[in-house]
C-alpha positions as CSV (number, residue, x, y, z in Angstrom):
1,M,-0.9,19.7,9.9
2,G,2.5,18.2,10.6
3,L,4.5,15.9,8.4
4,D,4.0,12.9,10.7
5,R,0.2,13.4,10.5
6,V,0.3,13.7,6.7
7,T,2.4,10.5,6.6
8,D,0.0,8.6,8.9
9,I,-3.0,9.6,6.8
10,S,-1.2,8.9,3.5
11,V,-0.2,5.4,4.6
12,I,-3.7,4.6,5.8
13,V,-5.2,5.8,2.6
14,L,-2.8,3.8,0.5
15,G,-3.4,0.6,2.5
16,L,-7.1,0.9,2.4
17,L,-7.1,1.8,-1.3
18,Y,-5.0,-1.3,-2.1
19,V,-7.3,-3.6,0.1
20,G,-10.4,-2.1,-1.5
21,L,-9.1,-2.5,-5.0
22,G,-8.0,-6.0,-4.2
23,V,-11.4,-7.0,-2.9
24,A,-13.1,-5.5,-6.0
25,E,-10.7,-7.3,-8.4
26,T,-11.0,-10.6,-6.4
27,I,-14.8,-10.4,-6.7
28,R,-14.5,-9.6,-10.4
29,V,-12.1,-12.5,-11.0
30,L,-14.4,-14.9,-9.1
31,T,-17.5,-13.9,-10.9
32,S,-16.0,-13.7,-14.4
33,G,-13.7,-16.6,-14.3
34,D,-10.9,-14.6,-16.0
35,G,-8.2,-16.0,-13.7
36,G,-5.4,-14.2,-12.0
37,L,-6.8,-14.5,-8.5
38,A,-3.3,-15.1,-6.9
39,F,-2.0,-12.0,-8.6
40,W,-4.8,-9.6,-7.8
41,F,-5.4,-10.9,-4.3
42,G,-1.7,-11.3,-3.5
43,S,-0.5,-8.0,-4.8
44,L,-3.4,-5.7,-3.7
45,V,-4.8,-7.2,-0.6
46,G,-1.4,-8.5,0.5
47,G,0.3,-5.2,-0.3
48,G,-2.5,-3.2,1.4
49,T,-2.3,-5.4,4.5
50,T,1.5,-5.0,4.7
51,V,1.2,-1.2,4.3
52,L,-1.4,-1.1,7.1
53,A,0.9,-3.3,9.3
54,G,3.6,-0.8,8.7
55,Q,1.3,1.9,10.0
56,A,0.4,-0.2,13.0
57,L,4.1,-0.6,13.8
58,R,5.1,3.1,13.3
59,R,6.7,3.2,16.8
60,R,9.5,1.1,15.2
61,P,10.3,3.6,12.3
62,R,12.6,1.5,10.3
63,L,10.5,-1.7,10.4
64,S,7.5,0.5,9.6
65,A,9.2,2.0,6.6
66,W,10.3,-1.4,5.3
67,L,6.7,-2.7,5.6
68,V,5.3,0.3,3.8
69,T,7.9,0.0,1.1
70,V,7.3,-3.8,0.5
71,G,3.5,-3.4,0.6
72,G,3.6,-0.2,-1.6
73,A,5.8,-1.9,-4.2
74,A,3.6,-5.0,-4.2
75,G,0.6,-3.0,-5.3
76,V,2.3,-0.8,-7.9
77,L,2.3,-3.3,-10.7
78,A,-1.4,-4.1,-10.2
79,T,-2.3,-0.4,-10.2
80,A,0.0,0.7,-12.9
81,W,-2.8,1.3,-15.4
82,T,-4.2,4.1,-13.2
83,L,-1.0,6.1,-13.4
84,L,-1.8,8.1,-10.2
85,V,-1.9,5.3,-7.7
86,P,1.8,4.2,-8.3
87,V,2.9,7.9,-8.0
88,F,0.9,8.1,-4.7
89,A,2.6,4.9,-3.5
90,V,6.0,6.3,-4.3
91,V,5.2,9.5,-2.4
92,V,4.0,7.5,0.6
93,I,7.2,5.4,0.6
94,V,9.3,8.5,0.5
95,L,7.3,10.0,3.4
96,A,7.7,6.7,5.4
97,W,11.4,6.8,4.9
98,Q,11.6,10.4,5.7
99,R,9.9,9.8,9.0
100,A,12.1,6.7,9.7
101,T,15.3,8.6,9.2
102,A,14.3,11.8,11.0
103,P,16.6,12.6,14.0
């Protein structure tokens, strides 16, 4: 499997993971009334959507890398308690920039 394929799959997985976690946290916030809807929805669903938009625009490598970076960074704080998801996000960001700067 080539590096571009690994990057594509990783970006999609990160975007869907963020959106899925964002939907789950939004439902939890709405049913429990704990608050923080803007944080959970904005950082996870917004970040995941931005990551997926970066994947959709992969034909424009620099724009794609910036979108993946912004979206990946948006979800890092909300997923910091998992320890693995932020590391995965950093790996995906590095892969996106590696693809963007490849000759």
